[in-house]
C-alpha positions as CSV (number, residue, x, y, z in Angstrom):
1,M,126.7,8.6,64.8
2,K,129.5,6.2,65.8
3,K,131.8,7.8,63.2
4,I,131.1,11.3,64.7
5,I,131.9,10.1,68.2
6,F,135.1,8.3,67.0
7,T,136.2,11.4,65.1
8,I,135.6,13.6,68.2
9,L,137.5,11.2,70.4
10,L,140.4,10.9,68.0
11,G,140.6,14.6,67.5
12,T,140.7,15.3,71.2
13,S,143.5,12.8,71.8
14,L,145.6,14.1,68.9
15,F,145.1,17.8,69.6
16,A,145.0,17.9,73.4
17,E,145.4,21.3,75.0
18,Y,146.0,20.6,78.6
19,Q,144.8,22.9,81.4
20,V,145.4,22.9,85.2
21,G,143.7,19.9,86.7
22,D,144.1,17.7,83.5
23,T,146.0,14.5,83.6
24,I,148.6,13.8,80.8
25,S,147.1,11.1,78.5
26,D,148.6,7.6,78.2
27,E,149.4,8.4,74.6
28,H,151.5,11.4,75.5
29,L,153.1,9.6,78.5
30,Q,154.4,7.0,76.0
31,S,155.7,9.6,73.4
32,I,159.5,9.7,73.1
33,L,160.8,13.2,73.8
34,P,163.9,14.0,71.7
35,V,166.6,15.4,73.9
36,C,169.1,17.7,72.2
37,Y,171.2,18.6,75.2
38,G,172.1,17.0,78.5
39,G,171.0,13.4,78.1
40,D,169.1,10.8,76.2
41,D,165.6,10.7,74.7
42,F,163.0,9.7,77.2
43,R,159.3,9.0,77.8
44,L,157.4,11.2,80.2
45,S,156.1,8.0,81.7
46,S,159.7,7.4,83.0
47,L,159.1,10.3,85.3
48,E,155.8,9.1,86.8
49,G,156.0,9.4,90.6
50,K,157.9,12.7,90.5
51,F,157.0,16.3,90.4
52,I,158.0,17.6,87.0
53,W,158.7,21.3,86.1
54,I,158.8,22.0,82.4
55,E,159.9,25.4,81.0
56,F,158.9,26.3,77.5
57,S,161.2,28.8,75.7
58,A,162.3,29.9,72.3
59,S,165.9,30.4,71.1
60,W,165.1,33.8,69.7
61,W,163.8,35.3,72.9
62,T,166.8,36.4,74.8
63,S,164.9,36.9,78.1
64,C,164.3,33.1,78.0
65,K,168.0,32.6,77.9
66,Y,168.1,33.5,81.6
67,F,166.3,30.3,82.3
68,T,169.7,28.7,82.2
69,S,172.1,31.6,82.1
70,S,174.6,32.2,84.8
71,V,175.9,35.4,83.1
72,G,174.4,38.9,82.8
73,E,171.6,40.4,84.8
74,C,167.9,39.7,84.7
75,S,164.9,40.3,87.0
76,S,164.0,36.6,87.0
77,C,167.4,35.4,88.3
78,T,168.7,34.8,91.8
79,E,170.7,37.4,93.6
80,D,174.0,36.0,92.2
81,N,172.4,36.1,88.6
82,S,172.3,32.3,88.3
83,G,169.6,31.2,86.0
84,I,166.2,29.8,87.2
85,A,166.9,26.2,86.0
86,D,170.2,26.1,87.8
87,A,168.7,27.6,91.0
88,I,165.6,25.3,90.8
89,H,167.9,22.3,90.2
90,H,170.2,23.1,93.1
91,Y,167.3,23.9,95.5
92,W,165.7,20.5,95.1
93,E,168.9,18.7,94.0
94,G,168.6,16.1,96.8
95,N,164.9,15.6,96.3
96,E,164.4,12.4,94.3
97,D,160.7,13.3,93.9
98,F,161.4,16.3,91.6
99,T,162.9,16.8,88.1
100,T,162.9,19.5,85.5
101,F,163.5,19.9,81.8
102,L,163.3,22.6,79.1
103,V,161.4,22.4,75.8
104,L,163.2,24.7,73.4
105,D,161.4,25.8,70.2
106,D,162.6,27.7,67.1
107,L,166.2,26.3,67.2
108,N,168.9,28.2,65.4
109,Q,167.1,31.5,65.7
110,P,169.8,32.3,66.7
111,Y,170.9,29.6,69.2
112,D,171.0,25.8,68.8
113,C,170.5,23.4,71.6
114,V,174.1,23.1,72.6
115,E,174.7,26.8,72.7
116,W,171.5,27.3,74.8
117,G,172.5,24.5,77.1
118,N,176.0,26.0,77.5
119,F,174.6,29.2,78.9
120,G,174.1,27.4,82.2
121,E,175.8,24.7,84.1
122,D,176.7,21.5,82.2
123,N,173.7,19.3,81.5
124,I,171.3,21.5,83.5
125,P,168.7,21.5,82.3
126,L,167.9,18.6,80.1
127,I,166.7,20.2,76.8
128,V,164.0,18.7,74.6
129,S,163.8,19.8,71.0
130,G,160.4,21.4,70.5
131,D,161.2,21.6,66.8
132,E,161.4,17.8,66.6
133,F,158.4,17.1,68.8
134,P,155.5,19.5,68.9
135,I,154.8,19.4,72.7
136,T,154.5,23.2,73.0
137,N,151.6,23.7,70.5
138,D,150.0,20.3,70.3
139,W,149.9,19.4,73.9
140,F,149.5,22.8,75.5
141,G,148.5,25.2,72.7
142,F,151.1,27.8,73.7
143,D,151.7,30.5,71.1
144,N,154.0,32.7,73.1
145,Y,156.9,32.4,75.6
146,P,157.9,31.7,78.3
147,W,155.6,29.2,79.9
148,N,156.2,26.8,82.7
149,V,154.2,23.8,83.8
150,L,154.3,21.9,87.0
151,I,153.0,18.3,86.9
152,N,152.5,16.1,90.0
153,P,153.5,12.5,90.5
154,D,150.1,11.3,89.2
155,M,150.8,13.2,86.0
156,E,148.2,15.9,86.8
157,I,148.9,19.5,85.8
158,V,149.0,21.5,89.0
159,S,150.3,24.9,87.7
160,M,150.7,26.7,84.4
161,Q,152.4,30.1,84.3
162,N,152.7,32.4,81.3
163,T,155.3,34.7,82.7
164,N,159.0,35.1,82.9
165,P,159.0,33.5,86.4
166,S,161.1,34.7,89.3
167,I,163.0,32.1,91.2
168,W,160.8,33.0,94.2
169,S,157.5,32.4,92.4
170,M,158.7,29.0,91.0
171,A,160.2,28.0,94.4
172,E,156.8,28.8,96.0
173,A,154.8,26.8,93.4
174,V,157.2,23.8,93.6
175,G,157.5,24.0,97.3
176,D,153.7,24.1,97.7
177,A,153.4,21.1,95.4
178,L,156.1,19.1,97.3
179,G,154.6,20.1,100.6
180,E,157.7,21.9,101.7
């Protein structure tokens, strides 16, 4: 019986699929996330005390490119066609209680991390390599794109959206969470 309980506990910590209301596990908070654009590798625990918005995208899905893109037209961009990440970053730029990063999967199909990052402003957003670290599938169980997740300062998931978000829907979700 003890072996069965241990196996179940081990399996749930290794293969967590988070939902709204769940708190990020200590194990995941201590995992090193490999940054491939815009900064250095980091632990999610280094962001405790902040609201964190994570966008999940794939290099092959061109609509996701508009997360960072400041060129072209898209329905999810701001009026001046700046990308969502750029707009979100600038909107809460002075708020030390908020940060954002992108998890990019399927690199080099066709874009690599640097190419993707260069679609937007320099070093916005910080890009984590989903190919090097399986946060997309192992932590959240996502099998399609895009996804965005909002985590509160206590590391509790407060929002998960499986849409190509508009700047307005994200601004509302983040603003509500920040109490603005």
